[in-house]
C-alpha positions as CSV (number, residue, x, y, z in Angstrom):
1,M,-20.4,6.8,0.0
2,S,-21.1,3.5,1.6
3,R,-24.1,3.2,4.0
4,H,-21.9,1.4,6.5
5,P,-19.5,3.4,8.7
6,R,-16.7,0.8,8.6
7,L,-16.8,0.6,4.8
8,A,-16.8,4.4,4.7
9,A,-13.6,4.4,6.8
10,V,-12.0,2.0,4.3
11,A,-12.7,4.4,1.5
12,V,-11.3,7.5,3.2
13,A,-8.2,5.8,4.5
14,T,-7.4,3.9,1.3
15,A,-7.5,7.1,-0.7
16,A,-4.4,8.2,1.2
17,L,-2.3,5.1,0.4
18,T,0.3,5.0,-2.3
19,L,-0.2,2.1,-4.7
20,L,2.9,-0.2,-5.0
21,A,4.2,-1.2,-8.4
22,A,2.9,-4.5,-9.6
23,G,5.3,-7.3,-10.6
24,P,5.7,-8.0,-14.4
25,A,3.9,-10.8,-16.1
26,S,5.5,-14.2,-15.9
27,A,5.4,-17.0,-18.5
28,G,4.0,-19.3,-15.8
29,D,1.1,-17.0,-14.7
30,P,-2.4,-18.2,-15.3
31,T,-4.1,-16.0,-18.0
32,V,-7.4,-14.3,-17.2
33,S,-9.2,-13.4,-20.4
34,D,-12.7,-12.8,-22.0
35,P,-14.2,-10.8,-19.1
36,R,-17.9,-10.2,-19.5
37,V,-20.5,-8.8,-17.1
38,V,-23.3,-11.4,-17.1
39,A,-25.6,-9.8,-14.5
40,H,-26.3,-6.2,-13.3
41,F,-28.2,-5.6,-10.0
42,S,-30.3,-2.6,-9.4
43,G,-32.8,-3.5,-6.6
44,E,-32.6,-1.9,-3.1
45,G,-29.6,-3.3,-1.2
46,E,-28.5,-5.6,-4.1
47,N,-24.7,-5.2,-3.4
48,P,-23.1,-8.6,-3.9
49,E,-20.6,-9.1,-1.1
50,N,-19.5,-12.8,-1.2
51,I,-19.9,-15.9,-3.4
52,A,-20.2,-19.6,-3.4
53,L,-20.8,-21.9,-6.4
54,E,-23.3,-24.6,-7.0
55,P,-22.4,-27.8,-8.9
56,D,-24.1,-26.5,-12.1
57,G,-22.0,-23.4,-12.0
58,S,-24.7,-21.1,-10.7
59,A,-23.4,-18.4,-8.3
60,L,-24.8,-18.0,-4.8
61,L,-24.4,-14.4,-3.7
62,T,-24.9,-12.6,-0.4
63,F,-26.5,-9.2,-0.9
64,A,-24.9,-7.2,1.9
65,F,-27.6,-4.6,2.6
66,A,-30.7,-6.6,1.5
67,H,-29.6,-9.3,3.9
68,K,-30.4,-12.1,1.5
69,V,-28.8,-14.9,-0.5
70,V,-29.7,-15.1,-4.2
71,R,-28.9,-17.5,-7.0
72,V,-27.6,-16.2,-10.4
73,G,-27.1,-18.6,-13.4
74,R,-23.9,-18.7,-15.4
75,D,-25.9,-17.0,-18.2
76,G,-26.8,-14.2,-15.8
77,S,-30.4,-15.4,-15.2
78,G,-31.9,-14.3,-12.0
79,P,-31.3,-13.2,-9.3
80,V,-33.6,-15.8,-7.6
81,D,-34.1,-15.4,-3.9
82,V,-32.8,-18.3,-1.8
83,A,-33.2,-17.0,1.7
84,T,-33.6,-13.7,3.6
85,L,-32.4,-13.2,7.1
86,P,-34.4,-11.3,9.7
87,T,-34.4,-7.5,9.5
88,V,-32.2,-5.8,12.1
89,T,-32.5,-2.0,12.2
90,D,-31.2,-1.2,15.7
91,P,-28.3,-0.6,15.5
92,P,-28.4,0.4,11.8
93,G,-26.0,-0.9,9.2
94,A,-26.5,-4.7,9.4
95,L,-24.5,-6.6,6.7
96,L,-24.7,-10.1,5.2
97,T,-21.1,-11.0,4.4
98,G,-19.3,-14.3,3.9
99,I,-20.9,-17.5,2.5
100,A,-19.9,-21.2,2.4
101,R,-21.7,-24.1,0.8
102,A,-21.7,-27.7,2.0
103,H,-21.9,-30.6,-0.5
104,D,-25.5,-31.3,0.5
105,G,-26.5,-27.7,-0.4
106,T,-26.6,-26.4,3.1
107,L,-25.4,-22.8,3.3
108,Y,-23.6,-20.9,6.0
109,V,-23.5,-17.1,6.1
110,N,-22.1,-14.4,8.3
111,Y,-24.6,-11.8,9.6
112,V,-23.1,-8.7,11.1
113,T,-25.8,-6.9,13.2
114,G,-24.2,-5.7,16.4
115,T,-27.0,-7.4,18.3
116,E,-26.9,-10.2,21.0
117,E,-29.5,-12.4,19.3
118,E,-28.4,-12.2,15.6
119,N,-24.7,-11.4,15.3
120,G,-22.8,-14.5,14.1
121,I,-23.0,-17.4,11.6
122,W,-26.4,-18.6,10.3
123,R,-27.3,-21.9,8.6
124,I,-29.7,-22.1,5.6
125,R,-30.9,-25.6,5.0
126,P,-31.8,-26.7,1.5
127,D,-35.3,-27.8,2.6
128,G,-36.5,-24.3,2.6
129,S,-36.8,-23.9,6.4
130,A,-36.2,-20.6,8.0
131,P,-32.5,-19.6,8.5
132,R,-31.2,-20.0,12.0
133,R,-28.2,-18.6,13.8
134,I,-26.0,-21.5,14.9
135,V,-22.8,-19.7,16.0
136,K,-22.8,-16.7,18.3
137,V,-20.2,-14.0,17.8
138,P,-19.8,-11.1,20.3
139,V,-21.8,-8.0,19.4
140,D,-18.6,-6.0,18.6
141,G,-17.4,-8.7,16.3
142,F,-17.5,-8.4,12.5
143,P,-17.4,-11.9,10.9
144,N,-16.5,-11.4,7.3
145,G,-14.8,-14.1,5.2
146,L,-16.1,-17.6,6.0
147,A,-15.0,-21.2,5.2
148,L,-16.3,-24.7,6.1
149,D,-14.1,-27.7,6.9
150,E,-16.7,-30.4,6.2
151,R,-14.3,-33.2,7.2
152,C,-13.9,-31.8,10.7
153,G,-17.3,-30.2,10.9
154,T,-15.8,-26.8,11.7
155,L,-16.4,-23.2,10.5
156,Y,-13.7,-20.5,10.3
157,A,-14.5,-16.8,10.1
158,A,-12.3,-13.8,9.7
159,D,-13.3,-10.9,12.1
160,S,-12.5,-7.5,10.5
161,S,-13.2,-5.5,13.7
162,R,-11.5,-7.7,16.3
163,G,-8.7,-8.8,14.0
164,V,-9.0,-12.5,14.8
165,V,-10.0,-15.8,13.2
166,W,-13.0,-17.5,14.8
167,S,-13.7,-21.2,14.8
168,A,-16.8,-23.1,15.8
169,R,-18.1,-26.6,15.4
170,V,-21.2,-27.1,13.3
171,P,-24.0,-28.2,15.6
172,D,-26.2,-31.1,14.4
173,G,-29.5,-29.5,15.4
174,D,-30.6,-26.0,16.3
175,E,-28.2,-25.5,19.1
176,V,-26.3,-22.2,19.2
177,V,-22.6,-22.6,20.0
178,E,-20.2,-19.8,20.8
179,A,-17.3,-19.0,18.5
180,T,-13.8,-19.3,19.9
181,V,-10.7,-17.5,18.9
182,W,-8.6,-19.8,16.7
183,A,-5.9,-17.3,15.7
184,S,-4.9,-13.9,16.8
185,G,-2.0,-11.5,16.4
186,A,-1.0,-8.1,15.1
187,A,-0.9,-9.3,11.5
188,L,-4.7,-9.9,11.6
189,E,-5.6,-6.7,13.4
190,P,-7.0,-3.4,11.9
191,T,-5.1,-0.1,12.3
192,E,-6.0,3.3,13.6
193,D,-6.2,4.6,10.1
194,L,-8.2,1.7,8.7
195,P,-10.4,-0.1,11.3
196,Y,-11.0,-3.1,9.0
197,G,-8.4,-5.9,9.4
198,A,-8.8,-9.6,8.7
199,N,-11.2,-9.8,5.8
200,G,-11.3,-12.7,3.3
201,L,-10.7,-16.3,4.4
202,K,-10.0,-19.6,2.6
203,L,-8.9,-23.1,3.6
204,H,-6.1,-24.3,1.3
205,D,-3.3,-27.0,1.5
206,G,-3.2,-27.5,5.3
207,A,-3.7,-23.9,6.3
208,V,-6.2,-21.0,6.8
209,W,-5.4,-18.1,4.5
210,V,-6.6,-14.6,5.4
211,S,-6.4,-11.2,3.7
212,N,-5.9,-8.1,5.8
213,S,-7.4,-4.9,4.3
214,A,-5.7,-2.6,6.7
215,H,-2.2,-4.0,6.1
216,S,-2.7,-4.8,2.4
217,T,-1.5,-8.3,3.0
218,L,-2.2,-11.9,2.3
219,L,-1.5,-14.3,5.2
220,R,-1.1,-18.0,5.7
221,I,-1.8,-19.7,9.1
222,P,-0.8,-23.4,9.0
223,F,-2.7,-26.0,11.0
224,G,-0.6,-27.3,13.8
225,K,-1.1,-30.3,16.1
226,D,-4.8,-31.0,16.9
227,R,-5.8,-28.4,14.2
228,T,-4.5,-25.5,16.3
229,A,-3.2,-22.4,14.7
230,G,0.5,-22.3,13.8
231,P,2.5,-19.0,13.4
232,I,1.1,-16.4,11.1
233,Q,3.1,-16.1,7.8
234,T,2.9,-13.1,5.6
235,R,2.8,-14.3,2.0
236,A,2.3,-11.1,0.1
237,T,2.3,-7.3,0.8
238,G,1.3,-4.1,-1.0
239,I,-2.1,-5.4,-2.2
240,V,-3.9,-2.2,-1.5
241,G,-7.7,-2.6,-1.0
242,I,-7.6,-6.4,-0.8
243,D,-10.9,-7.9,0.1
244,D,-11.7,-11.7,-0.4
245,F,-9.8,-14.0,-2.8
246,A,-9.6,-17.5,-4.3
247,F,-7.0,-19.9,-5.4
248,T,-6.6,-20.5,-9.1
249,G,-5.9,-24.2,-8.8
250,H,-2.3,-23.4,-9.7
251,G,-0.5,-24.2,-6.4
252,D,-0.6,-21.2,-4.1
253,T,-1.4,-18.7,-6.8
254,V,-4.3,-16.4,-5.8
255,L,-6.8,-14.1,-7.5
256,A,-7.6,-11.3,-5.1
257,A,-10.4,-8.7,-5.3
258,R,-9.2,-5.1,-4.7
259,V,-12.4,-3.5,-3.6
260,T,-11.2,0.1,-3.4
261,A,-9.1,-0.1,-6.6
262,D,-11.7,-1.7,-9.0
263,K,-9.1,-4.4,-9.8
264,L,-8.5,-8.1,-9.8
265,E,-5.0,-9.0,-8.7
266,L,-3.0,-12.2,-9.5
267,V,-0.8,-13.0,-6.5
268,R,2.1,-15.4,-7.1
269,P,3.4,-17.9,-4.6
270,D,6.5,-15.7,-4.1
271,G,4.4,-12.8,-3.1
272,T,4.8,-10.7,-6.3
273,H,1.6,-9.7,-8.0
274,R,0.1,-7.9,-10.9
275,T,-3.3,-6.6,-12.0
276,V,-5.3,-8.8,-14.5
277,L,-8.7,-7.1,-14.6
278,T,-9.7,-3.5,-14.1
279,E,-12.7,-1.1,-14.1
280,A,-12.4,-1.1,-17.9
281,D,-13.4,-4.8,-17.9
282,G,-16.5,-4.0,-15.8
283,L,-15.3,-4.2,-12.2
284,D,-16.9,-1.8,-9.8
285,G,-15.7,-2.4,-6.2
286,P,-15.0,-6.1,-6.5
287,T,-15.5,-7.9,-3.2
288,S,-14.8,-11.6,-3.7
289,V,-13.7,-14.2,-6.2
290,A,-14.6,-17.8,-7.1
291,V,-12.8,-20.2,-9.5
292,R,-14.3,-23.3,-11.0
293,A,-12.5,-25.3,-13.7
294,K,-11.8,-22.7,-16.5
295,S,-14.1,-20.0,-15.1
296,V,-13.5,-17.0,-12.8
297,Y,-16.5,-15.3,-11.0
298,V,-16.1,-11.8,-9.6
299,P,-18.9,-10.0,-7.9
300,S,-18.8,-6.2,-7.7
301,A,-20.6,-4.4,-4.9
302,A,-20.0,-0.8,-6.1
303,Y,-19.8,0.4,-2.5
304,F,-17.6,3.4,-3.3
305,N,-19.0,4.5,-6.7
306,T,-21.0,7.7,-6.0
307,T,-21.6,8.7,-9.6
308,D,-22.8,5.7,-11.6
309,P,-22.7,2.6,-9.4
310,D,-23.0,-0.8,-11.2
311,P,-23.3,-3.7,-8.8
312,N,-22.7,-6.8,-11.0
313,L,-21.4,-10.3,-11.6
314,L,-18.5,-10.7,-14.0
315,L,-17.3,-14.0,-15.5
316,A,-13.9,-14.5,-17.2
317,R,-11.9,-17.4,-18.5
318,I,-8.8,-18.7,-16.8
319,T,-6.0,-20.6,-18.6
320,R,-3.3,-22.3,-16.5
321,N,-0.1,-21.8,-18.4
322,K,2.9,-24.1,-18.1
323,L,6.5,-22.9,-18.1
């Protein structure tokens, strides 16, 4: 059982859900093949939650319970510590969640602590200086998926507890700014049965895309005038256990991690979807996805494996087929 109460609630509630039938394979679907686990993690708290990629193809992973960012090479070398955030034990259950990387190597991470001084978005500079919180999120907020709009100098974070999308400008110095609600609505919120709503978040083609674990949905929120949030659109349903996701580079086609199902799901632009990787390929509670050129990266956190947990990083090949 997960050491975090919200994650434990996900496991219990999801077990009661009925899995919807996946759509059949289509000739135009990208093909995901040659899956291989390149790294296994066994240290205390080494549960990879989210991922960003470096120019050389190395993976930057947040270790949820160890509260650190590590680097893992494409060949599985590492993990090498990049930064560790301050320890928070009261209240217990702090988690390091989403990560985003700027072109200059600056990293931004979500730290969920339930404390006034630490809860929010932190910046990790490439010069090796100590991580600093730059965006304050209310203590009952649970910032999860994270994305950076470098052109506008804005961060966006999905809040799983409050069921909103936060936005915040990136301060130049060490100033701490307050997050503001960019988007809200029932489609982003958790439910009574599953108190874990808006989860993964990506910027893509003029919109903020968000997954909702409680509703098993993938959402699109277009940018309106002055970068305000437009109406929330539901783009796919029935993706039980959806966590974070990534675009394949094939229009609006998505690869989504299904954390409670040990599956990677291909979600088409029309909302139909099918499973492309499973536990048999090495997945163990996959939490996020990254795509670079012909490679797919899938971290598994093994949150719900109580018998033989295998936190790991899997790589696969993606081929974008043409009709």
